[in-house]
C-alpha positions as CSV (number, residue, x, y, z in Angstrom):
1,X,-13.8,-80.0,8.9
2,X,-16.6,-78.9,6.6
3,X,-19.2,-76.2,7.1
4,X,-21.8,-78.8,7.8
5,X,-19.7,-80.3,10.5
6,X,-19.5,-76.9,12.2
7,X,-23.3,-76.5,11.8
8,X,-23.9,-79.8,13.7
9,X,-21.3,-79.1,16.4
10,X,-22.6,-75.6,17.0
11,X,-26.2,-76.6,16.7
12,X,-27.1,-73.7,14.3
13,X,-30.5,-73.3,12.7
14,X,-30.8,-74.4,9.1
15,X,-31.5,-70.8,7.8
16,X,-28.0,-69.7,9.1
17,X,-25.3,-69.9,6.4
18,X,-21.7,-70.3,7.4
19,X,-19.6,-68.0,5.2
20,X,-16.1,-69.0,6.4
21,X,-14.2,-70.3,9.3
22,X,-11.0,-68.6,10.5
23,X,-8.6,-70.1,13.0
24,X,-6.6,-67.5,14.9
25,X,-4.1,-69.0,17.2
26,X,-4.6,-72.5,18.7
27,X,-7.2,-71.3,21.2
28,X,-9.6,-69.2,19.1
29,X,-11.9,-69.8,16.2
30,X,-14.1,-67.3,14.3
31,X,-17.0,-68.5,12.4
32,X,-18.6,-65.9,10.0
33,X,-22.4,-66.4,9.6
34,X,-25.4,-64.7,7.9
35,X,-29.0,-65.5,7.4
36,X,-30.3,-67.1,4.2
37,X,-33.8,-65.9,4.6
38,X,-35.2,-63.7,1.9
39,X,-37.6,-61.8,4.2
40,X,-38.1,-60.8,7.8
41,X,-41.1,-60.0,10.0
42,X,-41.6,-56.4,11.1
43,X,-41.7,-56.2,14.9
44,X,-44.1,-53.1,14.7
45,X,-46.9,-54.3,12.3
46,X,-46.1,-58.0,12.1
47,X,-45.9,-58.1,8.2
48,X,-43.1,-59.6,6.2
49,X,-40.7,-57.3,4.4
50,X,-38.2,-58.2,1.6
51,X,-36.8,-54.7,1.1
52,X,-33.3,-54.5,2.5
53,X,-32.4,-51.0,3.8
54,X,-28.7,-51.6,4.5
55,X,-26.2,-54.0,6.1
56,X,-24.9,-53.5,9.6
57,X,-21.3,-53.7,10.6
58,X,-20.5,-57.4,11.6
59,X,-20.8,-58.1,15.3
60,X,-18.6,-60.5,17.3
61,X,-20.6,-62.7,19.6
62,X,-19.0,-65.0,22.2
63,X,-20.2,-68.6,21.7
64,X,-19.7,-71.9,23.5
65,X,-16.2,-73.1,24.2
66,X,-15.6,-76.2,22.1
67,X,-12.7,-78.6,22.8
68,X,-10.7,-76.0,24.7
69,X,-11.1,-73.5,21.8
70,X,-12.9,-70.1,22.3
71,X,-15.5,-69.8,19.6
72,X,-16.7,-66.5,18.3
73,X,-19.5,-65.9,15.8
74,X,-19.1,-63.0,13.4
75,X,-22.7,-62.2,12.5
76,X,-23.6,-60.2,9.4
77,X,-27.1,-58.7,9.9
78,X,-29.3,-56.8,7.6
79,X,-31.7,-54.0,8.2
80,X,-35.1,-54.2,6.5
81,X,-37.6,-51.5,5.7
82,X,-41.3,-52.4,6.1
83,X,-43.4,-51.3,3.1
84,X,-46.5,-51.1,5.3
85,X,-45.4,-49.0,8.3
86,X,-42.2,-47.5,6.8
87,X,-40.1,-48.5,9.8
88,X,-36.6,-49.9,9.6
89,X,-35.7,-52.9,11.7
90,X,-32.8,-55.3,12.1
91,X,-33.4,-59.0,11.4
92,X,-33.3,-61.4,14.4
93,X,-31.3,-64.5,14.0
94,X,-32.2,-65.8,17.5
95,X,-28.5,-66.2,18.5
96,X,-28.3,-63.3,21.0
97,X,-30.4,-60.5,22.4
98,X,-30.1,-57.1,20.7
99,X,-27.0,-55.1,21.7
100,X,-25.6,-58.1,23.5
101,X,-22.2,-59.7,22.9
102,X,-22.9,-63.1,24.4
103,X,-25.1,-65.9,22.8
104,X,-28.1,-67.4,24.5
105,X,-26.3,-70.8,24.7
106,X,-23.3,-69.2,26.5
107,X,-25.6,-67.6,29.1
108,X,-27.4,-70.9,29.7
109,X,-24.0,-72.6,30.2
110,X,-23.0,-69.9,32.7
111,X,-26.3,-70.3,34.6
112,X,-25.8,-74.1,34.9
């Protein structure tokens, strides 16, 4: 399967790049992703920032179960520094809530 096939199956946004796909055993799959956006909006002052402060440790997020395989997203996030208000903030990819290890789509599936 190609990366574009995984993008369609997982229904990922177009700004999310798939770095690599790892298959553990027969029942788990890890998909490494990152954002391709060059800038992010500051949540404090609402201005865009391009200045990358640092990179966070990759986080492992539980995603939907596809064809009897547990799927995990390994997300590489960046922290930006706003040049207007001088605050640092983490980019939001819209996959999960901050400090949460479960994706929004997984929560919706559980609620159904």
